[in-house]
C-alpha positions in Angstrom: 0.0 0.0 0.0 1.3 3.5 -0.9 1.9 5.9 1.9 1.1 9.5 1.4 4.0 11.6 0.3 5.0 14.2 2.9 5.0 17.8 1.8 8.7 18.2 2.3 9.4 15.1 0.3 7.2 16.4 -2.5 9.2 19.6 -2.5 12.5 17.7 -2.6 11.3 15.7 -5.6 10.0 18.9 -7.4 13.4 20.6 -6.8 15.1 17.8 -8.7 13.1 18.6 -11.8 14.5 20.9 -14.4 13.0 24.4 -14.7 10.7 23.5 -17.6 9.3 20.4 -15.7 8.8 22.5 -12.5 6.9 25.1 -14.6 4.7 22.3 -16.0 4.1 20.9 -12.5 3.0 24.3 -11.3 0.6 24.6 -14.3 -0.8 21.2 -13.7 -1.3 21.8 -10.0 -3.0 25.1 -10.7 -5.4 23.6 -13.2 -6.3 20.8 -10.8 -6.9 23.3 -7.9 -9.1 25.3 -10.2 -11.0 22.2 -11.2 -11.6 21.2 -7.6 -12.8 24.8 -6.8 -15.2 24.7 -9.7 -16.5 21.2 -8.6 -17.0 22.5 -5.1 -19.0 25.5 -6.3 -21.1 23.2 -8.5 -21.8 20.9 -5.6 -22.8 23.9 -3.4 -25.1 25.2 -6.2 -26.7 21.8 -6.7 -27.3 21.4 -3.0 -28.8 24.9 -2.8 -31.1 24.2 -5.7 -32.3 21.0 -4.1 -33.0 22.8 -0.8 -34.8 25.6 -2.7 -36.9 23.0 -4.6 -37.8 21.3 -1.3 -39.2 24.6 0.0 -36.5 25.3 2.5 -35.9 28.8 1.1 -38.1 31.5 -0.4 -37.0 34.0 -3.1 -36.1 37.5 -1.8 -35.0 40.7 -3.4 -31.5 42.0 -3.3 -32.6 44.8 -0.9 -34.1 42.3 1.5 -30.9 40.2 1.4 -28.8 43.3 2.3 -31.1 44.2 5.1 -30.8 40.7 6.5 -27.1 40.7 6.2 -26.6 44.0 8.2 -26.2 43.5 12.0 
């Protein structure tokens, strides 16, 4: 079974790559982080839509939302 790679170990491995490979690694990691962020937002939106469809929330105007947000 593979054990997770420690952060310091990952940095050590990345430092052994040439500059072009390091740049590609950064690009790949950035894309993957962006994809995860988009997936998380999509999950939140889907959950919110399900809750709205189930009647847990009612539509309100922007002004009402601002009033509710103020302390």
